[in-house]
TINUGU-653671 format. One record per residue: z, x, y of N, C-alpha, C, O, CB in turn. Coordinates in steps of 0.02 Angstrom, whole numbers, plus 50000, padded with zeros to 5 digits. Glycine has a CB too. Layout:
N
ZXYZXYZXYZXYZXY ...
This chain:
486
513965440659827513405440059782513165432859755512705432159714513565444059726 513535427559783513365420059755512925417959817512955419959875514125414159740 512455413159785511995409459829512445405159884512285404259942511515404559782 513085402759847513505398759878513635402059950513715398760001514135397859834 513655408059949513935411760002513295410960060513375409560119514155420159975 512735412060032512175412060073512135404760107512045404060167511535413860031 512195399960065512175392460086512755391160138512685386760181512275387560019 513255394560133513795393960172513755397360238514195396560281514335396060138 513265400860246513055403860309512775399560359512185398060352512585408660296 513085397460408512775392860459512005393260489511605388660498513195393560515 511945400060500511285402260523510735402160471510155400760487511325408960549 510905403560407510465402760345510275396060336509695394060330510785405060283 510965391460334510865384460323510375380360369509965376260349511495381560327 510505382360441510015379760485509275380760475508825376660482510155381960543 509255386660459508505390160453508125384960385507585382060388508595400760427 508515385160338508295381360276508135374360292507595371860278508835381360221 508655370960325508555363260347507885362460393507475357860386509245360560392 507855366860435507285367360485506715367360454506255364060478507285372960528 506605371160392505955372760368505845366260319505315363160322505915380560328 506355364360276506385359460219506275352160240505975348060204507055360060183 506575350560305506765344260316506115339160325506155333060318507215344460376 505485343160342504895339360351504465339560295503855338960301504545341360406 504785340460233504265342160179504155335660146504645332460126504505347860125 503515333260138503385326960111502635326560079502475330560035503495321660166 502255322560100501535322760083501145327260144501425331260182501225314560079 500525325660143500165330860192499975325560252499525327560289499395335160154 500195320160264500195315260314500765315860370501335315560347500235308860280 500725316560434501245316660478501225312160522500655310860540501305321960507 501735308360555501685304360609502345305760656502935305560638501605296960584 502085307160721502665308360762502805303260818502975304560876502585314760791 502695296660786502835290660834502345288060877502415282860909503355292060876 501745292360880501175289560918500565290760897500075288460926501155291460978 500535294760841499945296960802500005298660725500545300760704499695302860836 499525298060689499505300460632499035306060617498425305660624499425295760596 499425312260592498935318260570499065320260492499545318660457499065325360621 498525324260478498545326860402498345334460407498035336660456497985322460347 498535338260353498515344960353497795344960304497765341460253499285348860323 497345348560320496665349060286496825355260227497385357860220495985351160348 496335356660193496205362060139496395368460167496635372760131495445362360116 496285369360233496305375160274497045376460308497225381360342495745374260329 497385371160291498025371760326498095369460407498555370660446498205379060319 497545366260418497465364560495497595357260507497275353260473496705366260523 498015355360549498135348560565497595344360600497375345860655498705348560603 497395339060564496805335260593497035328060620497425324760585496225334360537 496855326160669497035319060692496735313560658496115313260656496875317960762 497125308960627496935302660586496745296560648497175293960683497675300060531 496135295360650496005289960703495955282860670495465280060645495305291460742 496615280660677496715274260647496305268960664496095264960622497315272260658 496155268460742495705263860768495005263960735494755258560718495655265060837 494695269460727494165271360703494085268460622493615265060600494155278760713 494585270460591494635267660512494675259960513494345256760472495345270560469 495035257060556495075249660553494405247460569494105243960528495605246460601 494095249360630493495247060649492945247560596492555242960583493315250460705 492955253260569492335254860526492435250160458491975248660420492285263560508 493045248560451493125244960372493265238160387493175234060343493775248060319 493495236260443493755228760444493145223760425492565225560437494075226660524 493255218860402492875212960391493315206760403493855206960432492575213060321 493055201760378493495195660376493875195160321493745190960278493145189660381 494425199760315494735200460258495535199160276495705198260335494555207460227 496065199060218496765198760237497055203760186496815205160131497095191160235 497655206260217498065210060166498765207960190498955207660248497955218560166 499135206360131499845203960133500195207560087500005208460029499935196660120 500755210060114501285213560065501935207760061502125204360109501575222060101 502185207760001502755204659978503255209359972503175213359925502665201259919 503805210060010504285214760018504865214359951505195218859923504615213360092 504815207359940505365207159881505035208659812505375211359768505745199559877 504395206759801504075209359735503785216459743503695219859693503485204459710 503665218559799503295225559800502475224259786502115229059775503645230959735 502225218059788501575216859779501145217059840501335214359891501525211059750 500595220059838500205220559900499495216359878499155218459832500075229259922 499325210959912498745206359910498235207759954498345207760015498935200059922 497595209259929497065209959975496615204359952496575202959892496725217059976 496265201160001495855195459991495195197460036495185197760098496245188260014 494615198859987494025200360021493535195760049493665189860039493715203559985 492945197060086492595192860120492345186660080492165181760113492095196560147 492305186360010492175181359981492745176459956492655171659919491815183559938 493395178659986493955174959970494305176259894494695172359866493735167759978 494065182659868494255184259806494885188359817494935192759860493715187659768 495365186559773496065191159791496235197059739496215195959678496785186059790 496385202459763496525208259713497255209959735497425209859794495965215159719 497695211459681498415213759701498585219959670498355221859616498955208659681 499055223659714499225230059677499965230259689500195228659743498835236959705 500325232059640501095232759629501265238959649501255243459607501345231759557 501465240259720501575246459755502195248559726502265254559715501585245859831 502735244059712503325246859680503225249859611503515255059595503825241659675 502835246959572502785249959507502325256359511502475261359480502515244659456 501775256059548501385260959560501755268159588501605273659565500885258059606 502205267559635502605272159656503095274359616503255280159623502845270559706 503375270859573503895272559515503505276259465503795281059439504245265859480 502875274759445502545277959391502245284359409502125288659366502035273659365 502105285259478501795292559503502185296659550501975301859576501125291759541 502815293759561503255298359595503445304959570503555304959509503795295359603 503525311459602503685316859572504385319259597504565318659656503165321559581 504785322159547505355324359577505495332459556505195334859507505945319359555 505925335959593506055342159584506805343059597507095339859640505615346159624 507145347959553507905348659558507985356259575507575360559559508325346359486 508585357459609508915364259606509525364159598509875361859643508845368059658 509825366459542510455366559515510825373259523510515378459512510395364859447 511425373459541511755379459566512185381159486512545377059458512315377659647 512075386559467512305388859404513005391859413513335394459367511795394059374 513185391259472513945395259488514005401959468514565404359456514555391859453 513405405559462513505412459441513005417559489512865423359475513315412859357 512805414159544512285417759589511625416059577511155418659607512305425059583 511545411659533510825409359507510725402259522511215398659525510725410259427 510185400059530510045393659529509435391059494508905393859509510035391759590 509405386659452508915384259422508535378759452508815373359464509115382959368 507865379959465507375376059495506875373459443506515377059408507045380059548 506895366459441506475362459393505915359159427506075354659466506875357159357 505325360259421504665357259445504505350459429504935347559396504135360859421 503995347259446503755340459433503665340659365503945336659328503125338359470 503265345459345503035345959266503595347559219503445347659159502485351759254 504235348859237504825350659197504915357659190505405359759158504795347759133 504455361959219504505369259211505135372259248505205371059308503845372659238 505515375559219506165378359243506105384459266505805388359230506645378559196 506325386559321506295394759353507025396259370507365392159401505785395859431 507235402159348507915404359376507865408159439507475412859444508285408559327 508215406559481508245410759547508795413959555509325410759557508175407159607 508795420759560509375425559565509345428759636508925432759656509335431359508 509895426059671509905427959743510485432659750511085430959747509975421459793 510215439459761510805445659771511115444659834510905440859878510515453659773 511685448659837512025448459896511695451759955511825450060013512645451159886 511245456959939510775459659999510425455960039510345456760100510315463459979 510085449459987509665445060026510145440660075510015439060133509225440359975 510695439360041511215435860084511395438560145511445435060195511805435260052 511505445560146511685449060211511055450060260511105450460321512015456360194 510475450260226509775450960270509405445260282508855445360311509275455360238 509735439060258509235432960278509055431460339508505428960350509455427160260 509535432960393509335431860460508885435760487508525434060535509805432060499 508885441460456508305446860468507685444760451507235444060493508385453060430 507615443360377507075441660341506805435560376506195435560385507235440560268 507175430260399506845424360433506665425960502506235422460529507295418360433 506925430460532506825431960598506125435960601505795436460653507435435960626 505935438860536505275442560537504685437960537504615433660494505215447260477 504235438860590503715433760616503285432960555503095427260541503265436260685 503065439360508502665438360465502895433760401502525429960370502465444360451 503615435160389503935431260336503855422960362503625418460328504785433860327 504085422460426504105415860441503445411760450503435405660451504475415560497 502885415760457502255413560462502055411460381501705406660367501795419460497 502305415160341502065415260268502485407960244502185403260219502325423560220 503165407860254503515402260236503185395460256503035391160215504165402860265 503085394960324502825389660363502135387560318502035382060293502675392360446 501725392760315501125391560292501085387560213500675383560192500805398360293 501635390260185501765387060117502045380560119501775376060085502215391060077 502585379160158502865372860175502365367560192502315362260161503315373660229 501955369660251501605363960287501225360660250501125354660258501225365460339 500895364960193500335360660143500745357460090500455355060042499705365760102 501325357260092501655353960042501595346060043501505342359994502345356060047 501655344360108501615338660115501775335860193501885339960238501985336560064 501785329660203501945327760274502595324360282503045324660240501425323260302 502645321060341503385318560359503365310560348503805306960373503615320560444 502875308060310502885300560295503185298860228503055302360179502175297660297 503615293260224503845291760150503765284760147503655281360197504625293960129 503835282360083503775275260073504295274460015504295277659963502985272660056 504685269960032505305268059975505215261859926505645259859887506005266260016 504525258959935504455253259891504465245759938504195240659918505115253659834 504805246259999504725240860042504445241660107504195237160139505275238060049 504495248760129504275250860199504035257960205504185262360164504845250060249 503665258960254503475265960276503975268660325504265264760362502765265960311 504115274960326504565278760359504285285560381503895288160342505145279360318 504445288960441504285295160455504855299360483505275296060515503755294960495 504965305660479505445310460497505205312760562504665315760563505535315960446 505565311860624505365312960685505545320160703505855323160659505645308060729 505435323360755505645330460777506215332060768506335337960752505575332060837 506825326560775507545327960769507855326460690508445326060675507915323060825 507275325760645507495324660586507675318660565507855317760507507905327960577 507635313060617507895306560598507315302660583506775303360612508315303360652 507445297760528507035293560504506885287860548507325284660577507265291760447 506115286460555505955281160600505555275660557505215277760510505535283960663 505565269860570505205264060533504415265060569504325266460628505635255360552 503935264160524503165263060545503085255760535503225252960481502575267360498 502875252960586502675246560594501955246260586501555247060632502895243960656 501775245060517501065245760497500575239160531499985239460549501055245760410 500995233760531500735227960565500475229660639499895228960658501295222460568 500985231760675500835234260747500285238860752499875238760798501415237760777 500285243060702499695247760712499035244660699498555246260734499745253860668 498965240360651498285237260624498125233560687497575234560713498335231960553 498635228860718498535224260772498305227860831497925225260872499145220560787 498555234260836498325236960902497605241960908497315244760954498955241160928 497505241260840496795245160835496285240960796495745243460779496865252660796 496445235060781495865231360765495435228560805495635227360862495995227160734 494855226960791494375224560834494305216160825494305213260771493685228560819 494255213360882494285206860882493625204560925493515206960981494995204560908 493195199560893492585196860931492745189560933493135186860894491845198360895 492375186260987492375179260979491665175761004491305178361047492995176561019 491545170560976490935166761000491115159661017491375155960976490375166660946 490955157761080491205151561108490565148061139490155151661167491815152861164 490475141161134489895137361153490235132361198490735129461178489465133961090 489945131161265490185126161300489695120761314489235121261354490455128461356 489825115161275489325109361266489105107261333488525105561345489635102961227 489555107561374489415103761446488875108461489488405105761518490205103061495 488985115461492488465120061520487945122161478487455124961500488745125761543 488035120861416487475124061373487555131861363487085134861337486765122761406 488095135161382488165142561384488555144561317489085141961298488555145261454 488215149361288488495153161234488795159461253488445163661281488005154361184 489525160661239489805167161261489945171261206490315168961163490405166561301 489695177361200490025182761151490425187761182490225190461233489515186561113 491095189661151491505194161175491605199061128491825197661072492065191561197 491455205561148491475211061087492145213861090492605211561124490905217461092 492155219361051492815222561040493115225861099493725226761099492755227560987 492795227461144492975229961201493225224361257493465226061311492415233861221 493135218661240493315212661287492755212161335492895209761390494025213561328 492055214261321491515213161368491295207561348491225206861287490995218061372 491145202761385490755196061378489985195961395489755198461447491075190961425 489625193161351488825192761356488765185061350489125181661313488365197361290 488245182361392488245174461393487375173461382486915176661408488625170761480 487375168461340486615165861339486645158761356487045155161327486225166561265 486265156661399486105149761426485695146061382485125144561400485775150061491 485935144261323485455140561269485045134561305484445133361295485945137061202 485475130861351485085124461382484505126461414483975123561406485485120361435 484585132261455483955135661497483435137361446482855135261449484155142961540 483675141161398483215144161344482785137861322482165137761327483675147661277 483145132861297482725127761259482245123961313481695121861296483245121961218 482455123261375482085119161422481435123561443480895121061459482565117061488 481575130561441481035135661464480475136461410479945138961426481365142961478 480615133961340480295134561288479985128161256479505128361218480695137561250 480285122961276480155115761246479415114261279479215115761335480795109461270 479105110961227478515106861268478605099861262478875096861216477755108261241 478315097061325478585088761344477895086661348477475090361373479085086961425 477745080361323477225076861333477445069761357478035068261353476815076961274 477045065961377477225059461408476655055061393476105057761389477355059861486 476715047861383476265042561381476535036861414477055034061397476085041061317 476105034761471476365029661507475775024361520475185025861527476685032561572 476035018361521475565012461524475675008561592476235006461604475695007461459 475195007661635475325002861686475004996761683474404996061693475185005261745 475434991761669475254985061653474854981661701474464977161684475814981261641 474934983961774474644980261826473844982861836473384979161853475124981261893 473784989061825473104992061844472694993461764472094994961760473245000261895 473054992761714472744993261638472644999661630472255000861584472044989461622 472915005461663472815011761651473335015661611473925015461627472735014461709 473105019261556473535022961514473465029961527472915032861526473415021461446 474065033061540474155040761568474455044461517475005042761493474615041761635 474065050461493474425055561451474425061961490473955064161523474085056561378 475065064661480475285070161516475385074961469475825073661428475865069061557 475065080761464475125086461409475725091661434475965091161490474345090761400 475925096861389476375101361409476235105561464476695108761491476515104961361 475595105961486475465109761547475475105161611475265107461664474795113261541 475735098861606475685093761648475035090661670474995086661716476005095461696 474445093261630473895090561646473805082561625474025080561571473415094761619 473525078861664473595071161656472845069061630472355071161661473835066861734 472785065261577472165062261553472255054061562472775051861538472035064561473 471855049661591471965043161600471315039761561470755042261556472055041561679 471525033661538471005028961511471175022361537471765020561540470965028761431 470655018161557470755012261585470655006861534470125003861526470335011561641 471265005661498471305001061453470964994361464470624991361422471935000361442 471074992561519470804984461542470074984861542469694980461523471054981561626 469884991161567469084991261576468754991861501468244988861485468834998361626 469094995961463468874997161397468984990461351468594988661307469275003561370 469504987561366469404980861328468994976361341468774972761296469874977561326 468804975561405468364971061431467714972861409467354968361387468414970461501 467484979261412466844981461390466684980561311466114980561289466784988661410 467304979961269467214979661200467494972561173467344970561116467564985761168 467874969261214468144963461169467664958261158467114958061185468754959961198 467924953261108467554948661089467974941861107468584942361103467354949861016 467744936361124468114930661149467944924261112467364922961096467994929661223 468414920561099468324913061083468524908461130468874910861175468654910961026 468384901761132468464897461179468554891161157468094888761124467994897561219 469154887161168469224879361169469144876861223469484878761270469794876861149 468704872261231468524868161293468684861461288468444858061244467814868261309 469184858561340469314851161340468784848261375468674849761433469974849161373 468384843761343467794840161388467994834661427467584830961455467224837261346 468754833861430468984828461467468714821861450468664817661494468884829661532 468514820561383468254813461370468594812361297468354808261258467324812861370 469164816161281469394815761212469194819761157469434819461101469274810261193 468674824361180468344828761140468564836061156468714837961212467604827761147 468564840061097468684846861113468104851261073467904850161016469464848861092 467894856661118467354860261087467664868361066468024871461105466674860361146 467514870261019467734876860997467084881160994466594879360961468124876460925 467124887561033466604892261036466854899161007467334902161032466354892761109 466514901460954466594908260925466374914060972466164912561028466174908660860 466434920660952466344925660992465544925660999465324927361054466674932060964 465154924160954464364923960956464094918961002463514919361023464054922360886 464524913961019464294908161067464454907861126464454902761160464474902461050 464624913861147464834915561222464504921961248464584927461221465644916561230 464124920761303463784925061347464124931561374464714932761361463594921061401 463734935961414464064941861433464564940261485465084943361491463584946961456 464364934661525464824932461575465454927961556465864926761601464424928761622 465554925561492465984923061467465894914561466466314910161455466534926061498 465314914161479465084906361478464964903561406464624907561375464374905361519 465094899061376464804895961320464084895661326463824894461380465064889461310 463704896761268463004895661269462914888261251463334884661223462634900461220 462164885961275462134879661260461924876861201461544880261168461864877561297 462074871561180461914869461110462264872861061461994873261006461244870161095 462914875761072463344879761024463984877561029464194874061076463334887161035 464314879460983465094876360981465144871760928464644869160903465344872361049 465804870460909465974864860861466364860060907466754862360949466444867260792 466244852860900466524849260944466984843960901466764841460850465984846260991 467674842360926468154839460887468284832160925468514832160983468814844460881 468144826860896468304819860939468994818060916469114815060864467734812960922 469474820160962470144819560958470404811260964470954808860949470424824361017 469874808160988470064800660998470034797660935470374792560926469604796761047 469694799660890469524797160814469944800860767469864799660707468724798260792 470444805860786470754809360739471464807060738471924810660758470674816460750 471544800260712472174798160710472654798660773473264799660774472424801460659 472294797960814472694796360893472944803660914473364804360959473494790160887 472704808060886472904815460916472674817160988472074816361002472594821160870 473104819361031472944820461095473114827761125473684829961119473294815261131 472684831261152472854838261185473334835661240473114831761282472144842861219 473934837461242474424836361285474564841961335474724841161394474964834761249 474494847361304474764853761337474254859261319474084860361260475554855661311 473994862961375473444868661362473714875761393474034875361445472674866561401 473614880861369473794887161397473294891561389472904889361347474374889861371 473094897761416473444900661459473674896561524473344891761544473114905961473 474244898761556474574896261616475114900261634475174905861609474804889661611 475524897861675476124900561701476644901761640477094905861644476404895561756 476534897761584476994898061529476874903661479477264904461433476974891761494 476334907661487476174911861433476474918861469476384920861527475294911761411 476834921761415477174928161437477194933261387477444932361332477844927061458 476934938761406476934944761355477734947761357478024949461409476314951261380 477954948061301478644951161293478674958061308479114960561343478884950561226 478164961461278478074968461291477314969561306476864968261266478334972761228 477194972461375476504974161389476114978161343475514977361332476484977461447 476534982661315476274987661257476804987461211477384988561228476114995461278 476634986161152477204986761098476964992961054476374994261041477284979361048 477524996661034477365003460999477815004760944478335001360938477415009461047 477675009160906478085011460842477915019560846477375021960864477805007360761 478435022960828478525029960816478295031560752478255026760713479195032160824 478105037460728478015040360656478555038460609478495035260557477975048160658 479195041360640479735040460602479975032460583480305031160533480265044160639 479775027760628479905021060620479395018460562479555014160520479835017360691 478775021460566478175018260515478275021860457478045019060408477345019160540 478575027860444478625030560381479235031060355479375036360328478365036160378 479665026160357480415027060346480485029860268480805034960258480835019260358 480185026360215480315027760150479685028160117479215024560136480755023160120 479625032360069478985033860015478885027759964479335026159925479135041159965 478295024559967478155020659908477705022859855477825021359797477925015059926 477235026059870476805030759821476675037259850476955038859903476105027559802 476335040659825476065047959842475955049059914476225053859942475395049359808 475545044759947475315044660019475555038860053475455038760114474575044760026 475865033460025475905027460047476645026360063477045026960017475625022859999 476905024560137477485024060157477585017560177477115013760189477625028560201 478305015460183478475008760207478905010160278479205015460287478935004360147 478885005460319479085006360395479865004360380480085001060332478605000760459 480285007760445480935005260442481004998260444480694994960487481305007760491 481394995360400481484987660393481664983860474481354979360501482194986460333 482134986660494482424984460567481874985060615481934981760667483074989160595 481354988660609480914990360671480164988360648479674989560684480964999060694 480124985460590479454983760564479134976960606478534976260619479534982260481 479564973260620479334967560652479644967060729480234967960744479524961360606 479114965460770479254963560839478854959560878478244960060870479314968360874 479114954960926478724950460953478204953260998478314958261032479094946060984 477584949760999476924951061038476924947161097476784949261153476284949460998 477114940061079476884934961138477364928461128477524926361072475974932361131 477534926061180478024919861181477884915161237477754916961295478784922061187 477914909361217477824903961270478294898061258478564897661203477084901461270 478394893761302478764888061293478394881561307478014881061355479334888561333 478524876061259478144869761276478604864361266479134864761235477514868661234 478344858761298478674850961285478534847861225478034849861197478444845761336 478874842961196478554839561148478844830461161479364828461188478774843561068 478354827061134478614819861133479084817561084479364821861049478094815661125 479244811161075479794810261025479574808860953479964807460908480244804561048 478894809360944478684807560876479024813760836479334818460860477794806960867 478864812360758479084817660720478664823360721478094822460741479174815860656 478864829860703478534835460710477844836760678477384840060701478934839760691 477864833060614477204831660573476634827760612476074826760588477384827260508 476834825660679476324821860714476004826560773475734824660824476654814960744 476124833760750475944838560809475514844160773475614845660714476674841960850 475104846560807474724851960784474634856960841474534854860899474074849660756 474654864560824474574869460870473934873760855473834876960803475174873460871 473524873460911472964877860902473044883860933473174883360993472374875060924 473004890760908473174896460941472434901160930472044900860882473924899860908 472384904760981471864909760979472034915861027472194914961086471184906460997 471984920761004472184927761042471814933660998471634933660940473114929061044 471784938361046471534944861026472034951161032472374952561082470934946061067 472004954160981472514960360982472104967060981471614968060944473044960260913 472364971261026472104977561032472564982860998473144983661017471984978961104 472324986160952472804990560915472604997460930471994998360927472804989260837 472985003160946472715008560969473205014660933473795013860919472685008161052 472835020460923473195025660891473315031060948472865032660985472775028560828 473895033560953473935039060999474215046160967474695046760930474395036861058 473775051160992473895057460950474035063261007473965062461068473185059460899 474255069060973474405074461011473685076561049473155077161020474725080260962 473785077561112473225079861150472825073861170472435074561217472805084961111 472875068161141472505061261161471935060961124471545056261134472295060461237 471805065661078471165065461041471165060960984471685058360961470985072061017 470545059960959470455056360894470805058160843470935064160839469865056360872 471005054360799471445055760736470965060560696470355059960696471675048560690 471365066360654471025070560619470795068260554470235069560531471375075960613 471365063760517471265061560450471245052960460471595049460497471925064760397 470755051160416470775043160401471485040760382471835044060344470275041160336 471665035460409472305032460393472165024360377471665021560400472845033760458 472575021360344472635014960334473285011860343473755015460327472415013660277 473435005560368474045001960382473854994860370473324992360388474325003360455 474384991560336474354984060334474724981060400475224983960422474714981160262 474494975660428474894971860472474854964560463474344961660445474724973260537 475454961560477475414953960472475574951060541475974953760579475924950960417 475254945560555475314942660618475704935060600475514931360555474514942160656 476194934060637476664928660616476654923860669476684926060726477384930960601 476614917060656476764911660705477414908060691477484904960639476214906560705 477954908560743478534904560741478524899060790478174899160840479104908460750 478894894660776478984888260821479894887260813480174885260762478444880360785 480184888960864480854887460869481224892460808481764890760783480964878960859 480954897360792481284902060746481084901160672481294904860628482024901260752 480634895560661480344893960596479654896260586479214895060627480364886860586 479524900060523478874902760520478334897560504478414893960454478874908160469 477764896560543477324891960524476704894460487476404891060446477144888360578 476544900360503475954903160473476064910860485476374913160533475244900160506 475744914560430475674922360438474864923960411474544921060367476324926860386 474714928360445474014931160430474074938760414474294942660457473514930160494 473864941160349473834948360344473224951260352472714948260336474074950560286 473214957060377472554962860393472674969860370473174973360380472404963960476 472144971260337472124978060315471764982160363471174980860371471814978660249 472034987160399471644990260444471464997660425471795000860384471974989760509 470974999660455470725006560434470455011060497469975009360532470125005560380 470785016360503470555019660575470235026660548470575030860519471285021160636 469665027260559469215032360528469385038160580469515037560640468345030060524 469355044460539469375051160581468765051860624468245048960609469415057660534 468835055860680468205057260717468415064760752468855068760737468015050460777 467915064960803467905071760826468425072360879468645067560909467215073960851 468615079060891469155081260936468925078761012469345077461055469265089860931 468245078261022468065077861079468075070261106467975068761165467455081061081 468205065961057468355058561075468895057661091469345059361053468265054061031 469025054761154469725054661188469855046261173469415042161188469725057561285 470405044561145470675038361130470195033161110470155028061144471015036161184 469785034161051469385029461023469665026460958469375022060927468745032261013 470185028860941470475026860868470825019360887471425018160883471135033460833 470265014660909470515008560933470135002860894469525002860881470425008261012 470604997860878470284991660838470544985860878471054985560912470514991060752 470034980660867470244973460900470244968560845469834968560800469694970660960 470734964260850470824958860790470824952360834471194951460882471594959660738 470384948260811470374940960835470704936560790470564936560730469704938160845 471134932760816471434927660773471464920560798471584919860858472094929560759 471374914860757471234908260768471554904160725471374903560667470594907060765 472114900660753472454896360690472474889760714472574889360775473244898760666 472414884360683472544876960696472964874760638472724873460583471864872260701 473744874360654474194872760603474644866960628474804866760687474604879060582 474854862060582475334857160587475954859460590476164863260548475294853060540 476334857160644477064858260637477484855260581477484849160575477354856060695 477784858460547478114855060491478804851760513479014852560569478234860360433 479154847660463479714843560489480234848560480480774846660502479854836360453 480244854460453480894857960449480994861460522481494864760535480894863760385 480454860260568480514862860639480884856460681480634850860685479684865060673 481434858160708481814853860751481484854460829481514859660862482624856260748 481224849360848480904850560917481324846360974481674841460961480084847960917 481224849161035481634846261086481114843461140480514844661139482144851861117 481414839661183480874836661236480654842061283480114841161313481194830461281 480994847461293480814853761327480984859861297481314859761245481084854061387 480774865661325480994871661298480924873961226481294878261202481584871661311 480324870561186480244873461132479854879461123479284879461146480074869561098 480134885861084479884891461096479334892461034479434891160975480444896661104 478754894961062478254897961008478194904861026478154907061083477494894461006 478214908860961478224916260961477684917860909477594914860856478964919460943 477304923560933476854926960888477114934360877477204937960927476114926860917 477224936360822477554943760802477044947060758476624944160723478314943360757 477124952860765476744959260722477234962060681477794963460702476444965760769 477054962960621477424966760572476954972760535476424971560506477704961360517 477204978360541476854983560506477184984160440477794983860427476854990160546 476594985260394476694985660319476634992460291476714997360328476204981260283 476494993060230476305000160197475725002960232475264999860257476124999560117 475805009360230475365013860270475335020760249475775023460215475565013960338 474755023760272474665030860244474665035760312474305040760314473905031560196 475065033960362475075037760430475205044860419474885049160451475635034960479 475745046660366475905054260361475295057760351475255063460375476405056160303 474745055060314474185059860311473935063060365473645068460362473685057360285 474045059360424473825063060487474425066460518474365067160578473505058060541 474945068560494475495072260522475305078960538474925082060502476045072360477 475555081260591475455088460602475735091160676476155088260710474655089760595 475445096760689475565099160758474985099660802475025099560864475865105560757 474405100260765473735102260807473455095160846473635089560828473085105460748 473125096060886472775090760922472465085560869472205087460816472205094060969 472505079360889472245074260845472735072160800472585067260766471685076460810 473335074960790473845073860734474415070260768474505070460829474105081060698 474805066860723475425062760745476045068060731476185070460676475505054960697 476365069360789476925073560789477525071060756477845067560795477095075260853 477795071660693478405068960660479015070660705479055076360728478495071960587 479425066660715480095067660745480075066860826480595067560859480375075060723 479575065660852479525064960925479665056560935479695052060893478715067760955 479725056461004479785049161032479145046461044479135040961072480185048661099 478575049061029477955046561051477705040661012477625041560952477475051861048 477585035461033477395029260996476595031160982476145032361022477525021561046 476605031060920475865032660887475365026460871474755026660870475975036360816 475755021660861475395015060854475665009660909476255008160917475515012160776 475055007060948475185004161001474864997260993474354997160959474975008061057 475094990961021474814985461006474884980961075475404980861108475134982660941 474304977461091474334973861155474004966761131473554966961089473884977961220 474194961461153473964953661148473534953261210473734956361260474624947561149 472904949561214472594947261263472224941061256472014939561200472234951661281 472114937061308471774930261296472154925561254471874922061212471124931061263 472734925661265473044920261223472894913261239472984911861298473744920761225 472694908761202472564902561223472914897461169472804898261109471784901861230 473254893361188473674888261153473574882661176473584881661237474334889061155 473434877161127473404870061134473904866261099473974867861040472794867761113 474244862161119474734857561089474404849661081474324846161131475434857661138 474264847661022474114841761003474714836860972475094838260926473604843060958 474684831161006475154826960984474894819760966474404817460996475654826761033 475194816560921475004808560911475364805060953475974805660963475134805460840 474914800460984475154796461030475554789660999475804785561038474574794761073 
């Protein structure tokens, strides 16, 4: 009549152990999968992969087995900690069953309530029969299975009890790694291909280079210095041409300095030259060089010595509007502001530099280039300086303020201006002259301007950031005379 006797019964002992050994939480793990028992007592599969996939972000979860602290770092890099060891200790529940040595047992529940269990001898004798009863067995299993599962945590690790009652370690890291989703995005700079690999390992590629090429718009502007034709090709590869040489000839103005071969020179301005380029009778200004302190024209150009450094000299919008000076006024990039227009080499006698004069006349064609090759949409202004150098020393400079007036989109390439320059300057003593190979240069410098007022993407505008040269300069009819005292 003692419960001791019941417990000592091997059959009874095995039955109790079989029922009780798996008591825990409501989560079960059999070595391959997690299950839990729902409110109806039905086992449900826990899809760890789905849980991880649904909730994963770029986060981290780290557990310190020494302190028992679990640290979670969210997508923003904010860290949150949970003291699992303390949490388990604070919330764990305990029950006890004490043998009173008189055939009774005292059961103490989690809330401290005690219950006396009296196990009569008849129960001992019939326990096998009771357990064998299917109805009783189902009732006991129904009660036990909802008490908990077979997963345990001891403050440092998770374990589960397998079918043989043996505790097995649950490798949480391996479970997460096996079920987490990993994607990657890789760009090959050589091929221009962007490759995205999803969670299933499926790769998708995007040819960025081809996509850009398919959608970019390309224009070109080309000048043929031999024919004098300027060709603009738009995004549709439609070409428009302008005969610059013919346009210049139709609109140019000319000055002339004629050596009369008798010690005199005659200078003719634009109004003193007819349509054929011949000086008009009884016009011009004549200089008697024989009476000018012995100065003689020793060299005259044009000739084989005249060379254009650049057939067409140009600047981009980015170079012209490098820094803002005022509201609509910008200064050019200092390193790109000044460029050579014209160069020639001349000889000199042994007399000092101050015994020599340079007479220079030339014409400058200045032109705007726009999107679509149309006239500019908005009136703009720019300052330009034209400089005369001899052997690297500045002899003279002349400033011009140029205004390009807006016009109709139907006007093609008419944003054009002609500047005539004529200088008669003494070479100062600061210039070191050589018997041969003295270098004469004419340079153009862009100054403050309002080019950004015409910036845009529509036809007639200057496109910012492109390599298109929007300001183009060409020198023509260069005439240079070297006068030296004999």
